[in-house]
C-alpha positions in Angstrom: -95.3 109.7 7.9 -99.0 111.3 7.5 -99.3 110.2 11.7 -95.7 111.9 12.0 -97.1 115.3 10.7 -100.5 115.1 12.3 -99.3 114.2 15.8 -100.9 111.8 18.6 -103.7 114.4 18.9 -104.5 114.8 15.0 -104.5 110.8 14.8 -107.1 110.6 17.7 -109.3 113.5 15.9 -108.9 111.5 12.8 -110.2 108.3 15.0 -113.2 110.4 16.3 -114.4 111.4 13.0 -114.1 108.0 11.4 -115.9 106.6 14.7 -118.9 109.8 14.5 -118.9 108.6 10.4 -119.9 105.3 11.2 -122.3 106.0 14.3 -124.1 108.2 11.9 -124.2 106.0 9.1 -125.0 103.4 11.7 -127.8 104.4 14.0 -128.5 108.0 13.0 -129.3 107.6 9.3 -131.8 104.9 10.0 -133.5 106.9 13.0 -134.1 109.3 10.3 -135.4 107.5 8.0 -137.7 106.0 10.2 -138.6 109.7 11.3 -139.4 110.6 7.5 -141.4 107.4 7.0 -143.2 108.2 10.6 -144.1 112.0 8.9 -145.3 110.2 5.8 -147.8 108.3 7.8 -149.2 110.9 9.8 -149.2 113.4 7.1 -151.3 110.9 5.3 -153.6 110.2 8.3 -154.0 113.9 8.5 -155.2 114.3 4.7 -157.7 111.2 5.6 -158.8 112.6 8.6 -159.1 115.9 6.4 -161.3 114.1 3.8 -163.4 111.9 6.4 -164.3 115.8 8.3 -165.4 117.4 5.6 -167.4 114.4 4.0 -169.3 113.8 8.0 -170.0 117.4 7.6 -171.1 117.2 4.1 -173.5 114.3 5.4 -174.8 116.4 7.9 -175.5 119.0 5.6 -177.4 116.6 2.8 -179.6 115.4 6.2 -180.4 119.1 7.3 -181.3 119.9 4.1 -183.4 116.6 3.4 -185.0 117.0 6.8 -186.0 120.6 5.5 -187.7 119.6 2.6 -189.1 116.4 4.0 -191.0 119.2 6.9 -192.0 121.4 3.9 -194.4 118.8 2.9 -196.5 119.1 5.9 -199.2 121.5 6.4 -198.4 124.6 9.3 -199.3 124.4 12.7 -202.3 127.0 11.7 -204.1 124.3 9.5 -204.5 121.6 12.3 -208.0 123.0 13.2 -209.3 122.7 9.8 -208.0 119.2 9.6 -209.9 118.1 12.5 -212.8 119.5 11.2 -212.3 117.6 7.6 -211.9 114.4 9.9 -215.3 115.3 11.3 -216.5 116.3 7.8 -215.7 112.9 6.5 -217.2 111.0 9.4 -220.5 113.0 8.8 -220.3 111.5 4.9 -220.0 108.2 6.1 -223.0 108.2 8.4 -220.6 108.0 11.7 -221.7 109.9 14.7 -218.9 111.6 16.4 -220.1 111.8 20.3 -217.2 113.3 21.1 -213.4 113.7 20.8 -210.1 114.4 22.5 -207.4 116.9 21.3 -203.9 117.0 22.7 -200.5 118.2 21.1 -197.2 118.0 21.6 -194.4 118.9 19.5 -191.8 115.8 18.5 -188.1 115.5 19.6 -185.4 116.3 17.5 -187.6 117.4 14.8 -189.6 120.6 13.5 -193.0 118.8 13.7 -196.0 118.6 16.2 -198.4 115.9 16.7 -202.0 116.8 16.8 -203.6 113.8 18.5 -207.2 113.8 18.2 -208.9 110.4 19.7 -212.7 109.7 18.5 -215.1 107.3 20.0 -217.6 106.5 17.2 -220.7 104.6 16.8 -221.5 103.0 13.0 -221.3 100.1 10.8 -217.6 98.5 10.4 -217.8 98.9 7.0 -218.7 102.5 7.5 -215.6 103.2 10.0 -213.6 101.3 7.7 -214.6 103.7 4.4 -213.8 106.9 7.3 -210.7 105.6 8.0 -209.6 105.1 4.7 -211.1 108.4 3.4 -209.5 110.3 6.1 -205.6 108.7 5.3 -206.0 109.3 1.6 -207.3 112.7 2.1 -204.9 113.9 4.9 -201.6 112.8 3.6 -200.3 114.3 7.3 -202.7 112.3 9.0 -201.7 108.6 10.7 -204.1 106.1 12.1 -202.1 105.5 15.7 -205.1 103.0 17.2 -208.3 101.4 16.8 -210.2 99.3 18.8 -213.7 97.9 18.0 -216.8 96.6 20.4 -219.6 95.3 19.5 -222.8 94.7 22.0 -223.3 90.8 20.3 -222.1 89.4 17.2 -225.4 89.5 15.5 -225.3 93.4 15.9 -225.3 96.0 13.0 -223.7 98.8 15.1 -219.8 98.8 16.4 -218.7 100.8 18.8 -214.7 102.3 17.9 -212.2 104.3 19.4 -210.1 106.1 16.7 -206.8 107.9 17.5 -205.4 109.8 14.4 -202.2 111.8 14.7 -202.3 114.8 12.5 -198.7 116.3 11.9 -198.2 119.7 10.9 -194.9 122.0 10.6 -194.0 123.5 13.8 -193.9 127.7 13.2 
């Protein structure tokens, strides 16, 4: 009787509604749920990336501030001449003869430091030269011994010829 009242087009319409509902329940709803999971994953990953990015930025700022604090421990570039004179004074304190010296300076790459290379050919006893090196490194914290070579004329000779190469680091102005 319901079919007679609605007619054949009504029956087809009801059938299409039932078909659309089953299609929606079978295909569209699972796809919609999958879309919701994908959106949740995307949002979770976006939050992680945001946190990682801010942590990376914080680490960069920490490195920069740490580097700035580190560079503050070095004397200004204007003090390099005084430090070289102090090196010569330390040599004189230990009875070492400084015949001549070679001086070069170069900015360090990627950091605001200048390296002043100082090379001295010296003559003295081995113990005097070692004492000179020890005093220089102790009294000048920004000083580094880059290389040293010793030469003696004979095994019984008391005097040693040495070539000392120091690096004095100063903060770039």
